[in-house]
N, C-alpha and C positions, 0 to 999 in steps of 0.2 A: 826588321827583316835581316837575316844573316846570309852571308855569301862565302863560298869556299874559293880560295885561290890555290890552284894546283899546278905544280911544275912536275910533269910526268917524265916517263922514259927511264926510270931508275928501278933496278931490281930491289926487292925488299927482302928482309930476312928477320926471323924471330919466331916467337911463340905467342899465341893468343888463347885466352880462355873464352869460350863462347858464352854469350849472355843467355839468360833464361828466355824461354819461348814467349814472345809477345802474345800470340794467339791463345796459348794456354793460360797465360796470366790473366787476360781479360775475362776468360770464362770462370776460372776457379775463384777469382776475387769476387765476381758477382755471386757465385754460389755461397759466399760467406753471408749474404743477406738472408739466407734461408733459415738461419738459426739465431737465437738470442745469445748463444754462448760464444766465447772468443774463438776465432779461427786465426791460426798463424800460418803465413805463407812465406816460404823461403825461395831464394834465387829469382826474385822479381826483377825484371830488367828496368834499369833506371832511364826510362825513355819518356818522351813527351805524352804519348797516349795514356800511359799509366798515371801520370800526374793529372791529366784531365779527368780520368775515371775517379780518382781520389777526391777531386773537387766535387764531382757529382755525389759521391758518397756523403761528403760533409753536408751538402744541401739536404740530403735525406735523413740526417741525424745519425749517421754511422760514426762510431768512434774509431778514428784511425791513429794507431800508435806505431810510428817507425821504430824498428828495433835496430836497424843499421841501414846502409844504402840499398840493400837488396832483400830485406825482410820486414814484414808488416804484421801487426796484430790488428784484426778487424773485429769489431763487436757491434752487431746491429740490434741490440736489445731495445733501443729507442727509435727504431726505424719508423718513419712517418712520411706520409705524403701531404699531410695537412700543413697549411701555412708556408708551403715551399715557395721560394722566389722563382716564379715560372720564367721570368725573363733571363735569370741567371742559368736556369736549367736549359733553356733554349740555346743560350750562348755556348755552353759546353757541349751540348748535343751536336751543334753545328760543326764542331771541330773534329768529330770522331764517329766513324761508323759503328764501332763496337759498343757505343753507349746503349744501343738497343737491347743489349744483354741483361739490362736490369728489369726488363718487362716480365719475364717468367717469375723471378723471385718476388717482385712486388705483388703480382697477382696471387701467388701462393701464400704470401705472408699477410697482405693487407686487403686483398680482394678488390683492389683498385690500382690504377696506374695512369700516369700521364706520360706520353712518349712524344716529344717534339720530333720533327723530321730530322734524322741524323745526317751529318755531313760526311767528311772523309775524302778519300781519294776520288778524283774525277776520272774514272777509267771506263765509264759506260753505265748502262742501266743496272741498278742494283735493287731488285725488288724486295719488298718486305712481306709479300703475300704469305710466304711459308710461316713466318713468325705469327702473323695476325690470324690466319686461318687455323693454325694449330691451337692458339688460345681459344678461338671460337669453338673448336671441336671439343675442348675441355670444359666448355660451359660459360665462357666469358662473352660479354657483348661489348661492342666498341663502335665509336663514331668519330668522325673527323671534324675538328673545329677549324674552319677555314680562316677565321680571324686570327687565331693564335698559332695556326700551322702546327697543330698537335693532335695526336690521337688519344682518346679517353677510353679506358677499359674498366669494366666492372664485372664482378661475379659475387654471388652469395657464397658459393663453394665450388671449387674446381672438381669435376667428376671425370674419372678415367674413361678412356674411349679408345677405339681402334683408329689410328691415324696413318693414312697413306700419304707421305709427303709428295707434293707435286714436283719437287726438285730436291736433290740431296744436299740441301743447304747446311753448311757447317754451323753457322751461328743460329740458324733456324732450329736445327736439331738440338743444339745446346739449350736454347731458350725453352723448348718444349720439355726436354728432360728435367730442367730445373723446376718447371711448373708441375710436372707430373709426379715428382717425388713426394709432394705434399697433397696431391689430389686424392679424392676418395675412390678406392677401387683400383682396378688394373688398367694401365695404359699400354697399348701396343703401338710401337712406331715402326713402320715398314718404309724402306728406302731411306733409312737413317744414314747420315754421314758417320763415318767410322775413323776419321783422321786421328792421329795419335793424341792431339790435344782434347778431342772429344772423349777418347778412352780415359785420359787422365782425369777429366772432369768426372766421369762416371766412377772411377776408382776412388776419388776423393769423397764423392757423395756416399759411397758405400761405407767408408770409414766413419762418416757422420751418422750412419744408421739407415741409409736408403736401401731399398730392395730393388736391384737392377740385374736382369738376366740378359745375356747375349752381348756383353761388352766386347767390342772389337768387330762386331758383325753389323749388317744393315737392318737387322731385326731385333728390336729391343722390347723387353717386357718389364714394366715398372709397376710394382705394387706400392701404392701410396702409403705413407706412414703419418702419424699424428704430428710428430715433431722430429727435428734433427739436433744432433749435439755438435759441439765444437770439435776441432781436429787440427792437426798440423800437416802441411803439404809441402813437398819440394818440387818445383817446376823443372821440367826437362830442358836440356839445351835447345836453342833455337836452330832448327834445321835450315831455316831460310838464311840466317846469318852464316851458318857453316857453308852453305852453298855459295854465298856471296864471296867468302874468303877463298874458296876453291877457285872460283872464276877469276878473282883478283890475282892469285898466285900464277895461274896459267897465263893470263894476259901480260903480266909484267915479268915473266920468267924468274919467279921468286922462289925462295926456299922458306916455306912457312909451315909450322906445326900447330895444329889445333888440339889443345889438351882437352881431356874429358868430353870428347865429341862422339864417341862411338856408341851407338845403340842400333842394332841391326834392324829392328822393327821400325825405328824412327827414320833412319837415313837411307836405306837401300833403294827406294824408288828414286831418290835424288842422285845418289852415288852412281847408279847404273847409267844415268844419262850423261854424267860427266865422263864416265868411262867410254861411252859411245862416241864422245867427242875426241877420244884418244888420250885423255888425261890420266896419268899414272897416279894412283892413290895408294900410299903405303899405310897399312893399319898396324899400329904398334900398341898393343893393349887397348886402352881406351882413347889413345891419341891417333890423330890422322895427320900424316905427313905428305906435303906436296912438294916435290923436287922441281928445280928448273928444267924446262924442256925447250930445246931449240925449235922443235916442231911437234905438232900433235895432229893426227889424221882422223877425220870423221869416218866412222864405220858405215859402209853401205849395207843395204839389205842383202841377206845371204843368198836369196833365191834369184833375184833379178838384178842386183847391183844398181838399183834405182836410188835416187836421192832419198835419204830417210826423212821421216817426218817426226818432229817432237810436238806432241799435243798434250794439253792438260786434260786431266780426267779425274773421275771419282776415285778416292783412295781405295786401294793402294796405287792408283795411277799417279801421274806426275802432278804435283801441286801447281796451280796456276801462277802463284807468286814467284815461282822459280824460272818461269819462261823468259822473263826479261834478262835475268842473269845468264842463262844458257845462250840466249841470243847474242849478247855482247861478247861472251867467251868464244863463240864460233867465228867471230870476225877474223881472228888470226889463225884459224885452223886450216888444215889442208883438206879441200873438198867442199861440198855444199850440203845444206840442210834446210828443210822447210819448217819454220816455226808456225804452228797453228794454235792461236789463242782462241779457244772456243767460247770462253765464258764472257769476256768483256769486249765490247766493240770499239773502245777508245784506248785500250791499254798499249797498243803498239805504235801510236802516233809519235812517240818520242824518237823513233828511228830516224826522223828527219835530221836530228842533231848528229847522229852517227854517220849518216851519209855526208853531211857537211864536213865531218872530221876525216873523211876519206874511206869509210867502209863501203864495201860492195854489197849493197842490199837492194832488194826490190820489194816495195810494199804492194803486194798483189791486190789486197782488199783490206778492209778494217781488221780482219781476223788473221791474215797470213802474211808472213815475210819470208822471202827467199834470201838466205845468207850465202854468199859466195866467198869462201874463206880466202884471205890474202896470203896465207902461209908465210907470214912475216916478210913478204916481198916489199912491203912498204909499211911505214909506221903511220898511225893516226896522227892528226895535227890538232893541237889545242885550239879551242874556240870559246866563245861566250855562249852559255846555254842556261836554261831554267829547268829546275826539277819539277815535273808535273805530279808525281806521286812517289810513294815510298820506294817501290821496287824499281821503277824507271830511274829514280834519283840515284840509287846505289849503282845501277847499271851504267849511268852516265859518269859517275865517280870512278868506277873501274876503268872505263874508257879513257878518262882524263889522266889517270895515274899511269896508263900505258902509252899515252900520246907524247909526241915531241912538243916542246914549248909550253906555253901557259894556257891553262883553261880556267874559266870563271864559271862557277855554278851558282846561280841565284836560287832563292827560296830553299836554302839548305835546311830550314826547319822541317820541310817535308821528310827529309832523310832522318832527322832527329826523332820523328814519330815512331820509327821502328828500329833505330840503331843507336846504341848507347855510347856516348862520348866518342863518336866515330873518328874525329880528326886526331884526338889524343892517342887512341889505340893504334891508328895508322902511323902516327909519328913515331911510336915505339918500335915500329918495323923499319923505320928509315924513310917514310914517305915525306915528301915536301908539300905539305898542305897547311894552309892557314885559314882561320875563320875571321871574317871582319863583320862588324855589326853596322848596318846602315842607319 
C-alpha cells in the first residue's frame, strides 16, 4: 500500500501535458478484440487500470506489444475463452469496473463469455443491467454462477434489434455498440450515451469497417458486418485530468499551463462550470492557461440570485466524475453552491475529510453537499486521510496541496488507477509531495 506525504500551501508553476483519456482507452482497447488484425493505439495513459486490462487481455490470448510507454499494438487473432484461468480472471475483474467492456467483443467474436463480478470504486450502486439486457436483446442467453460469482453468456449468432436503454449508461452503450457491429442485421440503440469517448469508439470502429450512423447523438443505427480490419487510433486528452489541474491551480493560486488541451466539443461542459466558479481560463491555441487569482466568485442564478446548483447529467451535461473536483475547488470561492451528485449515493462521503480540514460544508443527504466558500479567509489544515476512490482521491490531494501543514493520504493506489505518475508530474510544478510504500 502506498501513501502520499504532502506539505501544502505553496503556489505551483509550470506546464503539463494532459494524459490520454482513461475512459476512452478502456473502450477502444477492448474494441481491438473485435478483429484478428493488428490494432495500434496511441496516447494510452500509463495508469494502473490500463495495466490491469492488459493482464486480462493476456489471459484471453491477446498479443500485447508495447511500442513505447503510451502506444500498444494489440492483436486478438488467437482470442479464446477456453482453458482460461478463471481464478486469475476473477482477481483482475475485482480490481476494475471497466473490465466488463470485454463482454460485447467476446460475444461478437466467440459467441460466449465469462464475466466475473467487476470491482472498482466504491461510490454506490453500479448496476450491470444495461450491459446484460442489451446482450440478451441481441440474442444472447446468460445465467449467474453463484459458486464462481460470475455470469456466463452464450449465443449462436448475435442478431440486430431495436434497443431502448433503460439508462444512458456509457459503458453499457459501448458494450452494446461493440457487440452490434458484428451482429446480423440492423441494431438501433435509443437513449444511447454520446460522451466524447463513446464518439471516439464509434469513429475508431468506422475506420475498422463498421457501419454506424448517428455518432454524437443518442440514437444510433448499426448495420452489422461480417468482419472488421485493423486500424490505428489516437486517444484524446483526458478532460477529467484537465479539470483536476484547473481545480488544483485555482485552490493553490498557481500559474499552470496545460498544453494540447483544447477541444471545444470535449471540454466546454467542464470549462463552463469552472467559469461559473469565477475561475479565469485563458485559451492560447490548443493550450489552456490558468493564472493565480486572489479570489474567485461563484456566479448566482441571473433571475433570482439564488444559490446555484451543479448537478451531473447526461452528455453534454456535466460529467459525474468532475463533481468531486468542482466541490473541492468551491471551498475557497466567494459565495455558495449546491453540489448535487445524482448518479451515485456514496460518492460524496469523502467530504468528512474536507470538513475536518476546515472547509465549510453541509452534507445534506447522500446526494447533495452545500459548499459555503471560505473566500480565502482561512486556509485548510493538513490531516491524515484515506483515498476512497479515484476522483475523491484527487480532490483530497488538491485540498492537501492547498492546505497548511502536512497531509497524509493513504491508499494512494486509488489515485494511480486514473492519474499517471501523479506525484512526479506535480513535483515538476514545485509541489512538495512524496510517495512512501508500506
